[in-house]
C-alpha positions, -999 to +999 in steps of 0.1 A: +513+652-432+535+649-401+543+681-384+555+694-350+548+725-329+563+735-296+554+766-276+587+771-256+621+764-269+650+755-245+683+768-257+700+773-223+704+754-190+696+785-169+673+808-190+637+797-198+605+812-212+583+792-188+584+786-151+603+755-140+584+756-106+550+756-123+562+728-146+574+707-116+540+711-098+523+701-130+543+669-133+533+659-098+496+663-102+486+700-098+459+703-125+458+741-122+490+743-142+478+717-167+449+740-174+472+771-176+497+753-199+469+740-221+455+775-227+490+788-235+497+759-258+464+762-276+468+800-282+503+794-296+493+765-318+463+784-333+484+815-339+507+795-363+486+766-374+450+778-377+449+768-414+452+731-404+417+733-388+401+748-419+394+714-434+364+691-428+386+664-413+376+651-379+402+658-352+414+633-326+436+644-297+459+619-280+481+622-249+513+602-245+507+564-242+496+550-209+482+519-193+455+526-166+470+556-148+471+588-169+503+607-174+506+644-166+503+650-203+468+635-203+456+664-182+473+688-205+456+671-234+422+672-217+423+710-211+437+715-246+407+697-260+384+720-241+399+751-258+400+733-291+364+723-289+352+758-281+372+771-311+355+745-333+321+753-319+326+790-328+335+778-363+304+756-366+325+725-367+323+691-349+341+688-316+373+668-314+375+632-301+397+622-272+416+589-278+447+572-266+475+548-274+472+518-251+504+504-236+507+470-218+538+474-196+553+498-171+587+504-156+602+520-124+631+537-142+632+575-139+628+584-176+642+619-171+676+604-163+680+585-196+697+593-229+678+590-262+691+555-268+683+543-233+648+558-235+643+542-269+655+508-257+633+510-226+601+517-244+610+493-272+603+465-247+567+477-243+537+468-265+512+492-278+478+492-294+461+519-316+429+517-335+441+524-370+406+522-385+392+547-361+421+572-369+419+567-407+415+600-426+415+621-395+438+649-381+455+633-352+470+657-326+495+641-302+501+662-271+530+659-247+544+682-221+581+683-232+603+670-260+639+663-248+654+635-269+624+628-292+621+592-281+583+597-275+577+610-309+600+583-324+580+556-306+546+571-317+557+574-353+570+538-352+536+526-339+518+546-366+541+531-393+537+495-379+499+499-379+499+516-413+477+544-400+465+566-429+459+600-414+475+634-408+497+638-377+506+668-356+528+666-325+524+693-299+547+701-270+546+727-243+584+729-244+611+714-266+649+711-261+666+728-291+702+728-279+714+692-281+746+701-264+726+701-232+724+669-212+690+652-216+689+650-178+678+686-179+643+671-180+647+660-143+659+696-135+624+707-145+606+676-130+622+681-095+626+719-096+599+725-069+590+690-058+622+676-043+611+654-013+582+637+004+572+669+023+567+686-011+547+656-023+524+659+007+520+697-001+510+690-037+486+662-027+468+686-003+461+711-030+426+715-042+435+708-078+455+677-072+449+645-091+471+614-093+492+607-124+517+580-132+548+599-120+535+607-085+521+572-080+555+556-089+572+581-067+551+572-037+552+535-042+590+537-044+594+556-010+613+540+018+592+530+049+599+561+069+590+585+041+560+565+032+548+566+068+553+604+068+531+607+037+503+585+049+502+606+081+500+639+062+474+633+035+438+622+036+430+585+039+408+586+008+438+596-013+458+566-001+427+544-008+427+557-043+464+552-046+459+515-039+432+512-065+454+529-091+484+508-082+465+476-087+449+489-120+484+495-134+497+461-122+522+478-098+515+450-073+535+427-096+566+449-093+589+438-065+602+473-057+566+484-049+555+454-029+561+468+006+542+500+003+513+483-015+511+457+012+510+485+038+482+502+019+464+468+018+467+463+055+453+498+061+423+489+040+418+456+059+421+475+093+393+499+084+371+470+073+371+473+035 
């Protein structure tokens, strides 16, 4: 089995059934919207696909592939799992298992600006690992926030085929582009709808429900020196300390375009005696 479900369908460039502003905040680390979207996605999924959960198969939920820093979809996946597990609990079934597809590389390119072919070529240069023996015979639910060109699903299916994973697969999306006459760059219309500059980044980072994800880490590390200085002056130091830890964990210190800001973070650490 290989199926797909999406909650919101995008047919127009100016009329949507979800809030672009909420989606933008979600993409830049506001977990309150990850929780809201996950509940909506779960309710929609169950209303049409409850029969898929009536078997005795174990269920594995997986966000989009990442290295060390989670993507925004990871938080969507985490909250979806919470609702799924409570549903399974009520049915007297085993809870689902959280897993991931590991990736070994990263890139600085803004994914939302690319066509299907460009996206496919970009991620084709990456290497992935998935535990096929662990997934064998299970229902694998892959969760992502938005499907624009289908390159993510294409890549995951390619990985599953290469590893010869014998399981059932379900791809879930909060939103999906249905009108292919629209430019794929509409994804960045949603991404930047409410978060357009460093001032907005600082506002998001000062929210109670903020947590770093890959997108905002890359955005900050790519800032010019004046905008980076503005940010460091308007958020808590512990957040910048964590930013440095995350950057190193994802090997961003090996990317030339991020060197200056990482060096600045390192000097701050040394100044405070760490």
